[in-house]
N, C-alpha and C positions, 0 to 999 in steps of 0.2 A: 504493500500500500504506500502510495506517495504521500508522505507526511507533510511535504511542503506545498502541496497542491493549493491552488487558489480556492478560497472558501467564500461563502455568501457574504456579501457586504452588509454593514450595519450603518446607522446614521453616523455622519462624520463629525458631529459636535458632541463630544463626550460629556457626561455629567456623573458626578458621584452621587451616591444615595442621599437624598435630602427629604425634607418633610413633605408628606402628601396629605391628602384628605384624612382627617382624624378617623380612626377606625377603632371604636371602643371595644374593649374585651367582652367576650360573650359570657353571660352569667353562669352558664353550665360548666365552665371550666374545661371544656373539652378541646378548644381550639389551641393551636400553637401560640397564638398571641396571649390568650388568657393564662395559659400555663406559664409563659414567659413573664407575664406581669406579676404573678405570684412570686416567682423566683427573684425578680428585681426588687420587690418590696421587702422580701425576706433577707436578701443577701447583698444587694448592690450598694456602692457608695452613693452619697447624695448626688454627685454629679451624674452618675448613670441613671439614677431615679428621675432626675430633672430632664435628662435627655429622652428617656423613655416616654415621659409625660408629654414632652414637646412633639415627638415624632408620631405617637400613637394615640394619645389621649387629648389632644387639642391644647396642651399646655403652652405657656408663653416662653419666648426666647430670653426674656430678661432673667427668668429664674435660672436658666442654664448658664448665662453669663455670670450671674452672682455666684453660683456654685464653682465655676471655673476660676473666679478671682481668688479663691482660697489657695490656689496653687501658684499664684503670681508672685514673682520675686521683685525685689527693689531694683534689680538691674534690667527689668523688662522681660526677662525670660521666665520659664516655668520650672518648678521643682516639686518637692514634697510628694514624690512618688506618683505624679500624674501618669507617667509611664510606670506601671507597677514593678518593672524589673530594675528600677533605679530608685533606691530609698534615700531619705534624707532631704534637706531643704535646698540643696545646691541646684541651680539652673543647669540644664543639660540639653543638647540638641534633640534627643528623642522626645523630651517633654514638649518641645516646640512643635514637633510633628503632631503629637497628640492634640495639643491645644488648637492648632490650625484646623485639624479635622473636625473638632467639635464646633469651632466657630463657622467653618464652611457649611456644616450641616444645618445650622440655624440661620444662615444668611447674614451673619454678623462679622465676616472676615474683612475688616477694614477699620478706618478711623484711628484714633490715637493709640488704642491698645495694640494694633498691628504695627503702627509706626514705631512704637517703643520696642516691640519685639524685633523689628528689622534692625534697630540700632544694637540690640543685644546680639543678633546674628552677625552683624559686622564685627563686633568686638571679639567674637570667639572663632572667627573664620581662620582657616589655614592659609598659608602663603598663596595658594592657588585660588583663593576666593571661595572655597567650598567649606562644608561643615564636617567636623569629625563625627564619628559615631559617639564618642564620649570624651569629655575633657578630663584631665587629671584633677583629682580633688585631694587637697592636703588633709582632709579630715577622715578619710577612710570610711565613708558611709557605706552601708551594705548595698550590694548589687548582685545581680544574677552572675553565676560563675562564668558565663560566656561573654559578658560585657568586656570589651577590650580595655586594657589599661596600659597606657604609654605616656611617657613624659612629653613626647613630641608627636601627637597623633596626626595622621594624614587625613586629607579630605576624602569623603566617602559618599558614593551615590546613595547608600542606604538611608542616610538622613537628608542629604542635599536634594535628591530627586523629589521626594514628597513635599518638602517645604517649598521649593521653587515652583513645582506644579500647582500647588494650592494657591500660592500668591498670584501667579499668573491667571489662574482660573477666575480669581476674584478681582482681576484688573488692578492689583496693587502695584504701584510703581515706586521703586526705591533704588538708590544707587547700588546697594548690595547685590541686587538681582543681576546686574550686567555680567560680572565675572562668574557668578554662581550659575547662571544660565549657560554660559559658554562651557563651563566644567561639565554640566549635565549632557549637553549635546555631544561632547567628546567622549564621555563615559558610555553613553548609549551606543555611539558608533563603534566603540571598541567591543562592547558586548555583541553587537549584531554581526560584526565582521570577524569574530573569533579571536580578537586581539587581547581579550581578557577572559579569565575564568568566569564561568557563569553558573550561578546557583539560583534556585527558585526565588530567594529573597532579593537578589540583585535584579532579577527580571521584574519582580513586583515593584521595586523602587523605580525602575526605568519606565514602567507603565504609568506609575503615579505622576512622573514628570510629563510623559507624552500626553496624558489625559488633559493636562492643563496648559501645555505649551501654546503660546499665541500664534506661532507660525504653523497653521494647521496642515498645509501641504507638506512641509518638511516633517512634521510629526507623523503624518500618515505614511510617508515613505520610510521613515526610520522604523516605524512599527512593523511595516511589511517585512523589512530586512530582518529585524529581530525575531519576528514570528517564524520565519523560515528556520532560523537556528533553533528556536524552541521546539519546533516540530521534528527537525532532523535529529536532534540530540535528546529528545524526549525529556526536556527539562521540566515540563509539566505533563504528567501522564493522566489523561482522562480516565474516568471510571470505565471498566470493561462493559461491553454490551452483554445483555442476557442471551442465552442460547450458545451457539457455536462460538468458541473463543476466537477473537481476532488474532491473525497471525502476527506475532511479535518476535519471530525468530531472529529478526535482524535488529531488534531494539536492544540498546545497551542496558546494562544494569543501571538502576537508579543511581544518580550521582551521589558520591559521598558528601555528607554534610560539611559545609564550610566552617560552621560554628556549632557548638553543642546544642543551641536552641533550634537549629534548622530542622523543620519537619516537612514532609511532602505537602505541597500546596495543590489545591484542586483548581479546576477551571474557574469556578466562581470567585476564588481568591485573587485571581489575576484580572479577569474581566468582570469587575464588580457591577457593571451596568451594561445594558445592551448597546449603549452609545460609545463604549470604550473601544479604541482601535484594536485592543487585544481580543475583542469578541470575534473578530474575523479569523483568528487563528484556529478556531474550533468549529466543528459542524454543529448544526442544530441538535442532533441527537446527543453529541458529547455534552453540550451545555445542559440539556434536559437531564441527563444522567447525573451530572454534577449537582444540579439543583435537587434532584431526588435524594442524593447522598446528604446534602445539607439538611433537608427536611428530616431525614432519618437520624441525624446526629443529635437532635434535641434529646436531652436526657430526662430521666424520670422526674426530676425536680423542676423541670421547665426551662432550665438553662442550657446553653451550648458550651462545649468544651473549647478552651483556647487552643490555637494551633502552635503550641510551644510546650516545651518540657516543663514540668513542675520543679521548682527549686525551693519554694517556701509556701506553706499553705495560704498565707494571707495574700501573696501576690497572685497565686492561682485563682483564688476566689474573685479578686478584683478583675483579673483578665476574663474570667467567665462572664461577668456582667457586660464587659465591653464586647466580647464575642457574641453574646446574645443579641444585643442591639444591632450589631453589624449583620448578623444572620437574618434578622427580620427585615432590615432595610434592603438587603440584597434580594431576598425572596420577593418583596413587594416591587422592587425595581423591575424584576423580570415578570411581573404580573401574576405571581403565585398567590393564592389565597392564604392568608395567615390568620 
């Protein structure tokens, strides 16, 4: 089977999952949404409770912003375990990724809050204008064992790609974006052309950038090239079809994880909405099987598991709340009943 074959096109203007019409939970408790709601009220942080209320219960954006402010640092960045894998009050780039995703989801990714965040990003950038995965902290706050620790960290697409993509998607203009955007284009080109090692999380970061890149023609062309490598090297392996097994005799073994936290990603983890350029990498049947797997992954208590290894119970529970909201948003974006 030609894994790099041209696939059906999807809308060229991508969008990340955002709020839609309020869909109240069903009182009988049998729906995925109502089961998830119970999990959120029992187990989630206030931020995820406010996000759930905004996206699914008609809640207001102001309440989400207020909850997010608790994680805001005096330097304009975010800390306090907003990204559950990094504990302590210190601002770090992964927290900025998380904050921008929250603000994008409620339509509040702009204004003085984001201006201050861009100043923080400028202050922590590497010499090439990009963001490191993690900056060194003199206080030794707890962090997941796979978080890199270096005195002189390098710029990385894992953090720079999502941040730049989200800022462009929301038409934020700041001087920091010029060099950071150039870094992302170069990093995505290296991934697509085989000049850099590729793992699922690097692919996801590249897609996050391409989803929001303002030069849509260039983004579509880059996505097509990257998609060919993804298919040829089986970087994202779609769920198998029922019935006779697909011939995968020529497929390589799944790539070894780059970091301890790397776990296999599904189609819906890469193409989070039908409008993403990455949607074209997969057939309709592959997307539907991936969504079926997402539906089936909801656990007995109503929450979804995070796509990362557990390293401490508190972080795992916090990630489950985030994963639950993302799962519901993805299912709704693809028209699945929740």
